[in-house]
N, C-alpha and C positions, 0 to 999 in steps of 0.2 A: 433340303439334299438330307437334312440332319432326321427328317422324320422316317428316313429310311435303314439308317442306323441303327442298332438295338443300344436302348440303355445304359450296357455294361461296359460301352468302350469307354475309359478316358484316355490322356494323353498321356501317351506313349514319355519315358524319362529317358533324359539321358544315359544314365546307366546301362538302361534294356537296350537303349537303339544300338550304345558299343559292344554289348554282347554278341549282337546279329554278326559282327564283323569277328570276336573275340572265338567264338565257341570254334570253327572250321582254322583258323590263327593257332589255336590250342589242338587241336586233330592232327596239327599239319607238325606240330613240335613235339608232339607224343608221339606218333607213330615214327618221325623221321630220328630222333634222339633218342626217343625209348626203345619201342618194340620191336624195330629193326634191327640195331646191334647188339642187342642183349636178350631178345626174345622172339627172334624172325621163327624159331620151330613152331610159335603160336600166330603167325603170320594172319591167320583169321580175324582176331583181333582189333586189327588195324581197320576193317572194311568195318566191324561193328562201330568203331571210335567214331567214324567221322560218319558212318548213318545215324548214330543218335545225335553227333554233334549238329548234324546239317538240320536232326528234327526241329534240335532248339532252337538253331536260326530260323528254319522257317515260319515257328509258330509265334516269333516275336516280330515276324515281316508279315503276318498277317494282323497281328494287333498293331503295327506301323500301319498300314494301310487303312485299319478300322478308324483309328487317330485320327489321321490326314481328314478322313469324309466324315470323323464326326465334327472336324473343326470347318468343315465347308470346304475340303481341298486345301484352305492354306496353309504354308508353312509354320513348321514349328520350331520356331528359335530357339537356339542356343548360343552361348558365349565362346567364344572359340577360345583353346588354349595357347598361349606362348609359347613358342618352344625354342627357337633361336632366334637372336637378337645379333646383326652384322648392322654396322654402320646407322643409317636408319631403315633399312629393311627389318622387319620382324615377319621369322615367320612362324605361323599359327593353323595349328591342327583343329579341326573338330566336327560337326557332324550338320549336314543340308537335310534337314527332312521336310522335304515337302511331296505332291503327288506324285511326280515324274520318279524321286528316290523311292517313294515307296512303293509302286507299282513292282518298277525295275528289282527291287529287293524281292519283291514275291515272285517274281519269273526265275530270277537267280536263284533263288536260292530253293525253290520249289522245283523245279526243271534239275538241276544239281542232284538234289534228294534223288529222285527218281531215278536219275544216272547211277548215282553210288548203287544203290539199290540192285539196279541190273549187274552192273560190273563186279558185284558177289560171286553172282555166276557165271557171266562171260569171262571175268580173268582166273576163275579157279584155275589151280595146277602151276599159274603160272610165277617164272623163279622171284621175278619182280614182284611180287604182290602186295608187301609192305611200302618198298618204294613209289608204287601207283599210286596208293590209296593217301601217299604224303603227300605227292604233285596236286592232285587232284583236290584235296584239300586248298592247299595252297594257293591254288587255281579259282578257285570259289572266296576265300580271303580276299584274294585280288581282286576282286570282280565286285564286291560285296563293297570293299574301301572304295574302290575306284567312283560306283554310282553317290556314294555317302558324303563325298569330299566335298569341304566347304570355300578352300579355294582352289587356286587352278593348280598350284604351286603340288599340292597335297595329292591331286586330281591326276597328275603326269606323273607322280609319283609311281603311283598304283596302275597306271596306264603301263608304264613301262614294266610293271612285274607281273602284269599279267601278258606280256611277249617275252616277256622270260620263261611264263608258267607255259607258252605255247611251244617255245621251243623244246622246252623238257620232255613235254609229253608227245610232239608229234615224232620228236627222236626216241623213242623211250626204248623202243627194242632196236638201240644204239647198233647193235652189231650189222646189221641189216645196212649195207650199202644205201639204200637206196631212201629208207630212215632217216638217216643219220643228212641225206642231202637235201632230203625233204625239209629237216629242221633249220637246217642255215638259210636256206632258200625263204622259208617265213619270215628268219628272222630281218634277213638283208633286205628283203621287200618291204616290211613293214618301216623298219630304219628311214629308208628313203621317204614315205609318208611324216613318219613322227618329226623328218627336219624341220619341214613345213610348219608343225601344231607347234616345235622350238623355237623358233623365227617369231612368231604371232606372242609367244608366253615374251619372249625377252622384250619385244616392244611394247607388249604392257605392265612390266617391270619398267622400264625407261618413264613409265607415264606416272608413277607415285600413289597418288590416293585411289586411280582408277583400278590399280592394283587388288582390288578387295573381291570377297562373294559379293559382299551385300552390293556393289554395283552393278555384278553382271553377272553373276550367276544365276539368278534364279530364273524358270523359263516363264513363271507369271508375269513378269513384270515386260510392258506393251510399250513405255515411251523409253525411247532407246537415248534420249535426254540425262534420265535420269539412271539408265543403267551403264552405259559408257561417258557417260559427259561432253554427247557430241555438242559441237561446237563451240567448246573452251577446251577439251583436252587431243580429242578424236574428230579427224573430220570425215565426210562420210565416205571421201574416198579411202583413206586411211583405212574406216571400218571395212572399209571392202578386202583390203587386202590379207589383215588380221582374220577375216573372217574366210578366206580363201588359202590362208598356212593351218587355220585349224582343219579348214574340209580336204588339206593334203592328208593330214593326219588321221582322217577317218577315212578316208578312201582306202589309205595303206591296211588297215584293221580288219574292215566291213567289206573288202575286195574288189571295190569299185574300178571297173574302167579308168587305168589301163593296169594299173597294180594290184589285179586279181590274180594273177599267175601262181601265186605260192597258196591257195585257198586249195584250189581240188588235187596238189600233191600233199597235203596237211592228212588226207586216208590214210597216208603211213605209217601214224600211229594207231592205236589198237581203237576199236571201233568206237565203245563209249564215248571217247576222248573226242571223238570229230562229232559223235552225240551234242555234246556239249557246248563245245567250239561253236558246231551250227546254228544250237539253237537258243544258248542264249547266254552267251561268255561274250569271247574276242569279239567276232563279228557284230555281237548288237552294245560295245562298246561305240563304234565308229555313228552309228547311229544316235545313239545318247546322246555324246558328245554335239552332233550337229543341233540336236533338239533341245537340252541344255542351255545351249550358245544363241539360239535362234532370234533371240533378237538383236546380237550382234550382226545376225546375216540381213533380217529383216530391214535394217540401216542402209544395206549396199544391194539393187534390185541385180547389179552384176551377179551378185555372188549367189544368189538365187537362183539365177536365172543358172547360173553353171552348174548348179548342185542339180536343179531339176534335169539340165541336158546331159549330164553323165549318167544319173538314173535312169533316165531313159533310154540312153546308149545301152548302157549296163544291163537292164530290163531284156531286152533282143538280143545283145551279143553272149551272151553267156548261154539265154535258153537255144540257142543254135546249137552251141557244142553239146547241150545237152543231150540231142536228138540225134546222134549217132554214138555216142559212149557205149561200150560193152559193161564196163564196172560199172555195176548197182551203187556204187559209192561214189565215185568222180560223176556217175549222172546227180547224185544227190548234191553232191560238191558245186556242180553249175546254176541245179536251181537255186538253193542259200545265195549264190551272188546275183541269180536274177528276183528274188526275190527281195533281194535286200538294196538293189532298185529300185526295187517298188516303194520301199519307205524313203528313200532320198528324191526320189520322184514324187513324193507327197508331201515332204518338205519345202522342196526346191517351188511346187505350188501354193504355198505359206499353210502348210497344214502339218507343222507337226505333231497334235494330238493323232489325229488320223495315222501316221508314221507309227507311231507308239503303240498304238490297235494292233497294227499289223503286225511290230512287232511283238507282241500279244499272243497273239493268234499261230503265229511262224512259229514260235519257243515251240509250243505242244505236239501240231502235226510233222514237224521235221526233227524232235526228239523221236519223236512214234518211227516215223520213217530209218533214220539209221538204226534204231534197235532193231526193226524189224531186216535192214540190210544183215545186221548181227546175226540176229536168231537164224538166220538163212544160212550165212557161213559156218554157222558150228552145224547144223545140219546137213550139210552137204561137203562136210571134209575142212573148211577153210579158202576156198578160191568164194572170188566174189564176181567173176564172170560170168555173166547171165546165158552165152552161148552154151553153156553147161550147167545148165541147171535146166527147170521144166518139171511140171507137173509134180511141185507139190503145193498144191492146194489138198488133194488128197491124206496126204499124212502131215498136211503144218496147219490143220484148219483153222487154232486160236492165231497164229502167225498172217495169214490169210485176209481174215477179218480184221484183226488191226490195219494190215495195210494196205487194205482195201479202203479202208474210211480217211487213211493218213492220206492217202492219192486222190480221192473224192473232196478230201480239203483243200487239201494242196492248188487241185484244178481249180477251186471256186463254185463246188457243185451246191445250191440248195438244196438242204438247207444247214447246211455244213459250217464253222468257224470261219473258215477262210474266202467262204463265199458274202458273209457281210465287212471284214475289215478290206476285203479287195476289192468290194464296191462302192463303201467309201472314195479309195484313193480314185477310184475313176471318176465318182461323181463330183470330187475334190477339184480334179485336174479338168474336167469337160465343163465344170461352172466358172474355171477361168479366162479370163476373155484375154488373147493375145494369141501371139503365133507359137510362141516356144509352150505355152500350158496344154493347146493344143494338137501341137503335135505331136509331144512326151503321152498325150493320151489315145493317141493313135499306134502309135509305139506298144504301148500298155496293154493297148487291146490286142495287136499281133502277138504278145507275147503268153495272153490267156491259150489261144488255141496251141502252139506251140509246148506250155505247161502240160496242157491236158495230154495233148500227144505222146511226150515222153514218160509221162510218172505212166501210164498205161502201156507203153510200149515195156519199161518195165515191169509189171504185174503180168502182164501177158507172156513175157519169157521168160519170166521165174517161178510162175503160180501156173499154168495153162501147158497142154500138151504133154509131151512123155519128157521122163527123166533121161538126161544125159550124160549120166557119169559121173558129176559133180568135180572133184577134187582129184580123182583119179583119172580124167580123160583133162585136165588140163596140164598144158607142159610146164608152164608159166609156175607151178606148185611146188616147192623141191620137195616139202614133207607134209601129210596129211593122217588124218588117224587111222588106226590099223583096219576098222571098220569103217565101210564109207554107205552105210544100211542112213536115207535121210529122217529123222523123228522130229518132232515136237521137243523144244524148246523146253525149259523145267521152267517151273512157275515163281521163283525168283529172275527170271529174266521176263517172261511173261505179265505178271502181277505191274511193276510200272507200265507195260505196252497196252493191256488193257484199261488202268486209270488216262492214261496219253490219250487212247483213243474216245472215251468220253468228256475226255475235256478238247480232243478236235470236233468233237458234234455240238457239244450246250455251251461253250464258253464264248463265241461269238455274239449267240442273238443275246444267251444271258445278261451277258457283261455290258453291253451296249446296245440294247432293242431299242428297231426303229417305232415299236410304240409302247406306249405305260402299261409295263408290264406289271402289273398287280401294284406289287409295294416299290417296285424298281423303274425309277423316270426313263422317259423316253434320250434314247442316247447318252445315258448317266455317264460311260467312260469317259467316254469322251467332251461333254457340253459339261455337264457337273462335277467331276474331278481334275479331268484338266486344265479343264475352261479355255475350252475352242468351241467358237460355232459349228458345227457339226454340219455339216450336205445332210439336204432330204435325202431320203429315198427315195432313187430316178429308178420305178420300174421300167422305163425304157431300156437305159444305159444295164440294167439287172440281167433283161431280158435277150439283149445282145451279147450280154458278156460270157452268160449260159449257154445259149446259144454257138459261139466259140470255143466254149470247151466242149459240149457234146461232140463237134466237128472235128476237135481233137482225137477226144474216145473213140469216135466210130472210124476215122482214119485208122487208128493202131489196132481197131477190132480187124477190119479189115485186111489189114498188114500179115495180122502177126496170131490168127488164130482164124478165120473164117478164110485166109488166103487167096481172100477175091485178089487182091492186090498184091503181087511179086514186090517183096521186099528186096530182093536181090536185083531185080529188073529197074526198079525206082532208083537203085545205088548206080548202078550200071547207065542209066541214063541224063545222071547228075555227077558223075565220076570226079569231076577237075574240084564239083564244090562240097564232095563226100570228102576229097583228100583236104582241102583248106578244112575242113571244120573239126573233123580225125583229126588233125596235126595243129590243133588249137588254135590258126590263123597264123601259125609261125612264130608267138609270140614270144616262146620257148628259146627257139633258135633266135631272135633277134636277142634276146635279153641275155643266153647266157652263150651265146658263142659270137653274135655279130658286137656288139657291145661291149659285154666283159670282155673275151677272150681278145680280138681283134682288137676295138676301141682302146680298150680302158686298160688291157697286160701289155699290150702293143705300145699303144701310146706311154703309158707308165713308165715301160720301159724306155722306151725312146729318149722320154725327157728325163730321168734320171742318169742316163747316157750321157745328155748333152749338159747336166749340169755338173757331174763327173767330173766330163773332159771340160769344160768351158768355164762352171764356178772354182767346183772344189781344185784341179790340176793348175787354174789358172790365178788362184789366189796366192796355192804354192811357190809360182815360180816367180810371181811379183814381191813375195818376201827374200823368194831367195836372190831377184836380181837387188832387192834394195838396200839386202844385207853385206852380198857383194861388191856395188858399188859405194857405198858407205864408206866400207872397207880400204877401197882405195884411194878416194881422196883425204881419207886421214892419214893412209900410205904415206901420199904424196907430201902431208906438210909435214914431216920426218923426214928433214934433209940430213938433220947430224949435222949443222953449220948453226956456230955459237951469234955469230954475226945476224942471222937471218931471225933467230928467235928473240933479240934486243931489238928489234926492228919493230918485227909483229905488238912487244910487249909496249914500245914506245907507242906506235902507233893507238893502242888500245888505251894506254894511259891519257894521252890526248882525246878522247871519244869521249872518255867521263867526264876528266877536266870540261869540255864545252857543251854538253849536257847540263851538267850543275850549272855553270857561266847562262845559260838557255832558260833554267827553270828559275833564274832570279829575278 
């Protein structure tokens, strides 16, 4: 492997690694504490500060990948630094730089850099320009801190900070009630998952020495007895419970069924925010967490099977809702949920490296697709409803070409990046014996056709046919640009899209080729860098998945271009199913109306009413009765008869004498 790495790579030093985190953190501090309050008239400077800081972080991340690769993919270890000590517990902070960390740093900083360049054009003229770049800098710094954390407490701090940043960015346009509601929804739903994560951490805290990075965190540790002290500290069943607690946290962050409801509503934030959340930051955090703690999951077959089942269900469940949505960003949101299901499915069948490979390729084409959606929205006056678009291919050729490449990659068409990573997942699932791997393989294959259909439905409705008026025709858009003539976006937006399109074409095959590609070994990324046995390329599975994708594309063409099949007729024939899908299986009503309003609020109100009547009022009555009765008892003793007082006094003296005699 070292022969593939140029000789100039040297081991990255700890101060250089800390700078990957400190550069975006510094951009946040400068933008929020200096630019915004004192130099807001020069708000454009905040965008440049963020871009320059992320450029530096990205360069250092490339250096980190090269350093780890030159070290044969092994972890580069540095001593942690003691931060605080309470009783016998010492809280340390430090950096874990292994292959998983280095690859995630490359994805996070690289995609974030392209998003910030795109944002300089997209957010131009927004009154919250400086605030936006301050939040985005903190968001990137939080994710960088999360993936570099050397222990689980440090990881959890950044985990929560990522959630806070998502709340701020989803609700960035807080004057819109829908944005404020979406931000609160994201915050609350992810808190449900974080509760399970916290329970797992608290159990580990009670286990003393097992609560350290060296015993638990590294992905490359395959001996679970070394990883978590199995047999001496944590039993297999308890390891399973801890793993499921961690997975619950990952389900919330990565929008897995049934904690998926926040992710589509997160579209209320600016489109670059959606691009970053769905490509490389918040949703990727859940997959990263499960991959990092894979040895813990590997110790419990039940935990792994749960991950596989939830992932397989999520793949089809989310894809089905993407079939009927008319908002282009919501289709992409459900696509993200579905693709995250693929990643969890891969981890569940024992292939975390393959899941990270798909996370790597997905970051590029999903970021590209969201940026394409933002470019289209700019062109048509602010709407995201595809029913009011159409005919944009002729006036937006660059956006159309890049969006087509992203759609083909997401659909898994050869030879684009998505084809290689999705084929690895399918091959890994099909190669495992047992009912669950084969069942989730079938679900994943079904979702291939659904994915291709809904993505080319988006492409055809947006770019083909005749223009339908854009925001001028959309009654849900309150305000739009005075001149609503579709036009191509500026190069500040197109430039990042072109770069992402090239990555969506070549990143998969170049990073993880199925044959020796000159100096790059076969399956280099998964096998040599992430140290996992990669599944052999299965031509049969590749042919079947490609046929399934082409079938979905053909069906979309027949319904939305040639009109051979009437979309209205199809919808009418399956009206009940269409209603269920368009209402998102009524999960919002279940959570927000039934459980939250009727069960939680009414149940809580009833419980508080009972507590007030029976406990609070009851305690007051007991105290009142006690004081009243004691007073009456004492009052009855005060008779005013001197002989009675003398008798009581004499009796007391006799009792005291009796006690003294007895003690002798």
